[in-house]
N, C-alpha and C positions, 0 to 999 in steps of 0.2 A: 505495500498499499504503499510504498513511498512517493514522494511528489504528490501525493492525494490531502486536501483542505479537508478536515473533520472538524467542523466545529459542535460545541457542546448541540445536543438538540437533534442532529444531524440523523434522519433517518435513513438506516442502513436494513439494505434486506441480505441476509447471508444463506445460499441454498446448497450449502455442503452442510456435515455435523461432523467429519471426524478429528484428528488431536490435529493435523496439523492447520484447520479450519480454525481448532481453540486458540491458538498463538496469535490468528487472526484477530478475534473478537474480544480477547485479554486488550489488545493495542484497542481497537477501537470503544471498549467499557473505560479503559484507561482516557480518554478521549473523552469522554462524557458522551459518546452517542447515546444515538435511540435505537437498539439493536431488534431486530426480530428475524430469526432462523426459520428459516421454512424447508423443511427436508424430512421426509420419512424418518430416518432416524438420526440418533446423534453421538457422540460419546460420552460418556459419564461424567466429563467434565464439563460439558455444555448446559447436559442435565441440572447437574448441580446447579449450575446458574439460573437457569429456568426457575425450577425449584426456590428460589431463594429471591425472585423476583426482579433477577438484574436483567433480564432479557426475557424477551416472549417467545415461542418454540411450538409451532404445529406439525404435526407429522404428517404432511404431505406434499406432492410434488408443488414448486410453485407456479402461480402461473401470472399471465401478461398482467393482470388487476394488481398482484404483488410488486410486480419491477413497475406501474405506474404509478403507485404509490408510496415508493423508495426515492431517497434523492440519491442512494450509491449502491449499486449489488457487487456484493462479493463472491465469488466462487472459489471453488479448489479443486486441482486435479486428484482423482481420488490415487490414498498411497500404493495401489496396487497396482497403477498403470504408468509408474514414475520408474525411470532409469535406475538402475543399481549401479552405482559405481564398481568397477572389482579390485578388491582389494590384491589380492594376487600373491596372498599371503601361504607360506608353509607350515606356520602352526599360528597357534590363536593369537588373537586380539586382546585389546585391553577392555578392563569396568573401571569406569573414573565417574566416583561418587563426587559429585558437585551438590554443595548448599548453595541452594539460591536466594537465600533471605526471606523477606516477608513481602514477596510479591512484585515489590518495583523490579522494574528492571535496570534502575539505577543502582540499585542496592549489590546487587550481584556482584562477584568480585573479579577482577579482570583477569587471574587464572581460570576462573569458571568459564568466563565469555570462551575463554582464546580454548580452552577444554572441548565447548558445543562446536564451533567452528571448525575445528578437525575430527569429530565427531561421524561415522559411519549411520548409528544407532544413537536415538535418544528416547527413554525410556523416562517417562515424566509424569508426577505430581501432580492433581489438581491446584494444589498451594503453591507451587513453584512458577518463578515469573514465566509466565506462558508467551509473552508480546518481546521476550528477547530471541525464542525460537524466529521470532520472523526473517531475520536475515539470512535464516541458513539456507543454502543449495538445494534443488530440488529434488536430489536424489538421496538426501537423509531423509531415513525412517523414521518416524515418530510414533512414539506407542504411547498410549494412555494409558495409565492402569493406578488411576483414581480409584482410593477408598471414600465412598459417601458415607456419611452417617445415616442410619438406618435406610439404605438405599443399596442400589449398585456396586459391586465395591471386586474388587481385584485381590485373591488372597497375597498371603506374601509368598507362599510357596510357588505360585504360578510368577510373580515378579520376579524370584531367584532363579528360575527356571530360563524366563527372558533371556536374563543378564547371561546366563552361563552358554545359555544356546546358541545366542549371536555372536559372544565372543569367542569361542570353539569354532565357530565360521571365519572366522579370521577378520573381523569387523570390531573397529575400536566402538566401544560402548561408552556414555551417558548419562550413567542416573541420576535426574535431574532431580532434585528433591526440595521443600520449601525449609526454609529456616536453615539449620544445621543438621547433617545426617545422621550425629551421634544425641542429638539431643530429641529423644522421643522419636527419633526418625527411622528406627530400628535399621541403621546403615549396616550396624553390629552385625546382624542376620544376614544381610547380605552380600557383605566382606566375607564371613564367614564358607558363607556356597561359593562363591568363586574362589577362595582359598581351596576348600576340599574339590573341587574340581580342577583344579592347576592354571586358573586365568589370572594374569599379572593386573595387579588394582594397585589404584591411589584412590586417597584422600584429601577432597579440596573442600576446607571446612566454611560454613555460609556466616550468615550472621545470622544467629537466633533470635526466633519472634520473641524469645523470654524476654530480653531487652530491647529490640525493633518496637515493638509494639507499643510499648509504654512510653520510650521513647519519640515516637511518632505521634503521642496523645502529648506529649509534654513533660513527661514524667518522668523523673529520673530511677532507677530503681536503689541507689543510694545519694545521699542528700550529708553534706556535712554539718551535722550540731543534728541530724532527721534521723538518718539509718546509717549504720555501719556496715551493712552486709545483709546479702538477701538471698534466698531458697527458692529453688523452682523444682519444682514438684506435678507429677502429674495425675489431674482428677478424673481420668479415664473409669475408675471404679469408686465409690463411695469412701467415707468410712467406716470400719466395723465390716466391709466385705473381707468375705475371706480373702482374695487377693490382693486387697491394698496391705503396701508394708511399709507405707508412711506414719511415723507417729505425729498424728494432729495435736495432741496436748504438749508433746515437747513446741512442738512450730507454736504453736501460741502462746509460748513462753520466751520465745527466741528472742525479741524484741528487735526480730531484723524484718524486712520487707520479705513476702509470701508471694511469689508471682505463681500461679497455677495455670498450666496449658490444658486444654482439653476438659475444663471443669463445668462446662455453661450447665450440662444437664444436672450433672453432682453439687452446684454452686449451694442449691440449699440444705442440703446435709453435710456437705464443707465447711456454713458460716455456724450451723451449729454446733458443730464438733469443735471449731476453733472457740468458740464462745463460753463452750462449757469447759474448755481446757484452760481458759482463763482470760483471754481475749476480751479487752473492752468492749463491749457492745457499739462505741460510737465510735471505734475504730473506723478511718474512712477509706474506702475500697471503690474500683473502678475497672470497668469492662471495656477491651479495645475491642473492636470487632473488626475485621477486613483491613486489617492494619497495613498500610501500603497501597491500595486499590481507594479509585474514587469514590466508592461506597463505605469508606471508613466511618465508624460510627464511635462514641467515647460517650459511655454513660459512669455517673458518678452518686455516692453515695455513701452510707455507712456499712460495716458487714451484715448488719443483720438488714438492712434494706435495699442492697444492690440486687438481688435477685430480681425481686417485684418489679424494680424501676429496669431491669434488663428487658424483663417479658412485656412490658408494657409499652417497652421502645421497641420490641419486636425483634430483639436479637438473638441470632442463634451462632452455631458454628459457623468457620471458625474465630474464637474469641479468644483472649486472654486475659485473666484476670489478674489485678491488683491488690492488696491488702498491704495496708500500714500508712504510717502518717502521710508517707511523698505521695501518695495517691489523691492528696488535695490540691499539690504541686500542680503545675502545668496549665490551670483553669482557662488563663489567659492566650493560650496556645492556641492557632488556629487550625481546626482540622475539617476535612472536609463535610463531616456531621457532628455534631454535638452537644449534649444533651446533659447541662450541667443539675445538678441537683443538692442542696442543702444537708 
């Protein structure tokens, strides 16, 4: 889409729905375009955006009326019709785990960008900076392995298999992940699978959303005279769950900032456990959703009110929860959408 002028509200009709299309759609959403996808099938990432109201999708073939209603029409060539460049290798290729940071392609590292440009295959998450894939040559295969909460999902075993199979076929594979591969990203499991298969690997760390999402909302996870440390925990399972290994009572007494990833669904139980463990019920808290995207939202409250405020605002995953005195800082920072509460 280079050379095209996209202004906020530009009506864009997209008539394909594969993983390469998702890269273009990400760029369009970043430019605040009004995106409608009209195609019989879409990849999991586009389906997730549709479910979250970021774009519309009609599962049918586009018509001339659809075209007339649009300011711009975007299409892509199906991946199976694109020529693949021959690798001419006698041995295996490589797998590079790339941390993409929090969705904004500008926060992808220089090394990560270089790895993408050198790749034969990119295996990508839904939270990765998909707009960065627009610059890839047409022969590069882009595979969407999104894991949608309560929706269509690719198993970790299948992801591991895809990485290994393509690398053993002599291709250089980039596993593009949101945030950092080793912060609740299951990058260690992918690395183990590649090592077990004899595939050469390397890791390019990324900017973790645990720090970046609060930062994009103007919230420092540490602040002189306010917080001397921070703890990052997973909220995937609630306190008291047999699979939970987090000592929530100890966290409540730690005096440090608490950053919770994957904790939107379990936030009520987390808040209750922290207060029961001794955390002051008036402790500031914030939720940062869609960090780094044009749809970014910030909701502020206290540890006991933040869940209701976030639900009233319609916030869902992906989101980062910040609990601690620092959550009251940065309220004057301009973000895409900010909802502040006392």
